[in-house]
Kinemage of the C-alpha trace (Angstrom):
@kinemage 1
@onewidth
@group {chain A} dominant
@subgroup {mainchain}
@vectorlist {calphas} color= white
{ca met a 1} P 0.023 -0.030 0.000
{ca ser a 2} L 1.513 3.349 -1.029
{ca arg a 3} L 1.249 6.324 1.273
{ca asn a 4} L -1.057 8.107 -1.232
{ca ala a 5} L -3.549 5.227 -1.458
{ca leu a 6} L -5.849 6.581 1.314
{ca ala a 7} L -8.513 8.922 0.023
{ca ile a 8} L -9.758 11.333 2.589
{ca pro a 9} L -13.408 10.679 3.540
{ca glu a 10} L -15.801 13.655 3.673
{ca ala a 11} L -15.996 13.518 7.486
{ca asp a 12} L -12.185 13.742 7.828
{ca arg a 13} L -11.613 16.597 5.452
{ca thr a 14} L -12.160 19.415 7.914
{ca pro a 15} L -9.858 17.959 10.603
{ca ala a 16} L -7.264 17.226 7.882
{ca val a 17} L -7.470 20.840 6.683
{ca leu a 18} L -7.068 22.083 10.217
{ca thr a 19} L -4.091 19.795 10.638
{ca his a 20} L -2.403 21.372 7.572
{ca leu a 21} L -3.302 24.875 8.889
{ca ser a 22} L -1.940 24.161 12.309
{ca pro a 23} L 1.554 25.448 11.515
{ca leu a 24} L 0.010 28.921 11.637
{ca ala a 25} L 0.438 28.473 15.360
{ca gly a 26} L 3.967 29.718 14.678
{ca phe a 27} L 2.490 33.258 14.604
{ca leu a 28} L 1.412 32.822 18.195
{ca leu a 29} L 4.502 30.933 19.367
{ca pro a 30} L 7.478 31.811 17.145
{ca thr a 31} L 10.218 29.285 16.468
{ca leu a 32} L 8.325 26.221 17.766
{ca gly a 33} L 4.661 26.927 17.053
{ca asn a 34} L 4.852 25.792 13.493
{ca val a 35} L 6.097 22.363 14.785
{ca leu a 36} L 3.918 22.195 17.905
{ca gly a 37} L 0.699 22.878 15.908
{ca pro a 38} L 0.955 19.834 13.661
{ca leu a 39} L 2.282 17.665 16.531
{ca val a 40} L -0.747 18.484 18.756
{ca ala a 41} L -3.160 18.090 15.796
{ca trp a 42} L -1.670 14.746 14.789
{ca leu a 43} L -1.605 13.404 18.396
{ca ala a 44} L -5.261 14.478 18.851
{ca leu a 45} L -6.553 13.088 15.516
{ca arg a 46} L -4.331 10.123 14.577
{ca asp a 47} L -6.699 7.559 16.171
{ca arg a 48} L -9.764 8.821 14.297
{ca ser a 49} L -8.859 7.480 10.920
{ca pro a 50} L -5.841 6.255 8.865
{ca ala a 51} L -6.227 9.278 6.551
{ca leu a 52} L -5.944 11.740 9.454
{ca asp a 53} L -2.982 9.824 10.756
{ca gln a 54} L -1.241 10.031 7.442
{ca gln a 55} L -1.960 13.686 6.845
{ca gly a 56} L -0.866 14.576 10.404
{ca lys a 57} L 2.459 12.767 9.834
{ca glu a 58} L 2.895 14.623 6.535
{ca ala a 59} L 2.380 18.028 8.112
{ca leu a 60} L 4.554 17.261 11.084
{ca asn a 61} L 7.396 15.789 9.000
{ca phe a 62} L 7.355 18.778 6.669
{ca gln a 63} L 7.460 21.323 9.460
{ca leu a 64} L 10.231 19.442 11.272
{ca ser a 65} L 12.132 19.332 7.974
{ca met a 66} L 11.749 23.063 7.425
{ca trp a 67} L 12.811 23.730 10.947
{ca val a 68} L 15.995 21.690 10.519
{ca tyr a 69} L 16.744 23.363 7.157
{ca gly a 70} L 16.365 26.723 8.804
{ca val a 71} L 18.706 25.797 11.664
{ca val a 72} L 21.306 24.489 9.250
{ca ile a 73} L 21.176 27.542 7.048
{ca gly a 74} L 21.263 29.842 10.103
{ca val a 75} L 24.289 28.168 11.649
{ca leu a 76} L 26.054 28.223 8.241
{ca ala a 77} L 25.251 31.917 7.836
{ca phe a 78} L 26.493 32.691 11.371
{ca ile a 79} L 29.743 30.790 10.767
{ca leu a 80} L 30.470 32.370 7.386
{ca phe a 81} L 29.522 35.878 8.598
{ca ser a 82} L 31.765 35.464 11.735
{ca leu a 83} L 34.697 34.157 9.626
{ca gly a 84} L 34.360 37.188 7.316
{ca leu a 85} L 34.392 39.558 10.243
{ca ile a 86} L 37.337 37.793 11.833
{ca gly a 87} L 39.219 37.856 8.500
{ca gly a 88} L 38.479 41.519 8.082
{ca ala a 89} L 39.664 42.310 11.596
{ca leu a 90} L 42.842 40.240 11.149
{ca gly a 91} L 43.526 41.879 7.794
{ca ala a 92} L 43.096 45.335 9.357
{ca ala a 93} L 45.315 44.448 12.294
{ca ala a 94} L 48.020 43.082 9.954
{ca gly a 95} L 48.201 46.456 8.287
{ca ala a 96} L 46.289 45.641 5.124
{ca gln a 97} L 43.476 48.186 5.620
{ca asp a 98} L 42.170 47.826 2.118
{ca leu a 99} L 42.051 44.067 2.408
{ca gly a 100} L 40.380 44.243 5.863
{ca ala a 101} L 37.741 46.636 4.626
{ca phe a 102} L 37.183 44.518 1.537
{ca ala a 103} L 36.638 41.387 3.646
{ca phe a 104} L 34.366 43.259 6.021
{ca leu a 105} L 32.177 44.712 3.223
{ca gly a 106} L 32.203 41.345 1.406
{ca thr a 107} L 30.880 39.686 4.534
{ca phe a 108} L 27.899 42.043 4.764
{ca ala a 109} L 27.287 41.794 1.027
{ca ala a 110} L 27.197 38.052 1.090
{ca phe a 111} L 24.943 38.145 4.097
{ca phe a 112} L 22.406 40.507 2.585
{ca val a 113} L 22.619 39.213 -0.974
{ca phe a 114} L 22.657 35.525 -0.320
{ca phe a 115} L 21.597 34.494 3.197
{ca val a 116} L 18.737 37.004 3.811
{ca pro a 117} L 16.926 36.027 0.542
{ca leu a 118} L 17.606 32.369 1.273
{ca leu a 119} L 16.014 32.693 4.777
{ca leu a 120} L 13.077 34.599 3.344
{ca leu a 121} L 12.571 31.897 0.766
{ca leu a 122} L 12.740 29.279 3.495
{ca ser a 123} L 9.967 31.049 5.316
{ca leu a 124} L 7.829 31.452 2.238
{ca ile a 125} L 8.079 27.820 0.947
{ca pro a 126} L 6.183 26.228 3.887
{ca phe a 127} L 3.352 28.733 3.518
{ca ile a 128} L 2.989 28.029 -0.169
{ca phe a 129} L 2.988 24.212 0.318
{ca met a 130} L 0.545 24.559 3.242
{ca ile a 131} L -1.957 26.306 0.989
{ca val a 132} L -1.500 23.688 -1.695
{ca ala a 133} L -2.069 20.924 0.946
{ca val a 134} L -5.198 22.657 2.170
{ca val a 135} L -6.635 22.844 -1.349
{ca arg a 136} L -5.807 19.200 -2.132
{ca val a 137} L -7.096 17.831 1.198
{ca ser a 138} L -10.305 19.866 1.071
{ca ser a 139} L -11.059 18.144 -2.257
{ca gly a 140} L -10.400 14.728 -0.701
{ca gln a 141} L -7.011 14.068 -2.173
{ca pro a 142} L -4.170 13.128 0.201
{ca tyr a 143} L -1.131 15.386 0.063
{ca his a 144} L 2.521 14.515 0.206
{ca tyr a 145} L 4.837 17.441 0.971
{ca pro a 146} L 7.976 17.716 -1.107
{ca leu a 147} L 11.365 18.271 0.637
{ca ser a 148} L 10.207 16.258 3.682
{ca ile a 149} L 12.493 14.139 5.836
{ca arg a 150} L 10.547 11.165 7.288
{ca phe a 151} L 11.073 11.711 11.049
{ca val a 152} L 7.681 10.180 11.935
{ca arg a 153} L 6.703 7.178 9.917
């Protein structure tokens, strides 16, 4: 049986839609609300039907995946930003003012040109996929999020 084999019965569509909308709890509880919303919804609804169990797992896995991706990109941005600042400071201390200033400005440019748009995109992608999931589930079709790591099977 494939994971998309379960059609969502009419009675389960509203709870499934609410499960996919539950990451909006992130607006009330930043950083963890987008994960806690699907977790609570899945734990509350998983015993009602196999379709709700499957859709709850999908929403939870996707939000956990986006959280992990955000942490990895944030840590990478912090490390690269810090290395650029340290390199600029060391270059300035070594007497190469032009090189130090170049490294310092390059660090800020890389941060604002690369990492800020990447983090904005990472915050926009879950919202877009959530809307697609709500539309599909409300019509009775199960939804499988792309880019998901299967934490909960």
